[in-house]
C-alpha angles and dihedrals in degrees: 000000000000116000122220121248090250093054092045088054094048091048092044092231137138109357090005095056112138118214128205137147143229123247130200117200118204117185125211117262116271095024113154124230090252091052089048093051089045090052090050091048090050089048092053096044102037104029104029115026093032087060096045090253134136130220129210117183145053134289096283105034137017151132129266120208136156116291088234136026108306142055137305111243126229087245094055090047089051091051090052090049093050090049091052092050093048099048114109094216098051131075130181092004116166134209108197127219121275113279136169109280097210099035107027092184095052118102118250109267114242113209113240 
């Protein structure tokens, strides 16, 4: 059954699919609580908000999406990944691949 454009938009499917990615933050050994909090503040300010993104999660794991309706771009994901790799208080941190924000098991829609 074909869905109307309005319903596809409301459900965030097909051409209205929204992409984001998971992040895992691993802190270096021996880090203090104050350093951990400062690293998270840096992450939110420099990697997330500076790139127009939003973060949902905790200090070790979360999900990055666009700060408004829409999708994270591959470039934005790469910027976050580079920031994670370059921060002095983080080690082995991972930025996952782009996935559907609303339906994580759904394939990424390719425009026709």
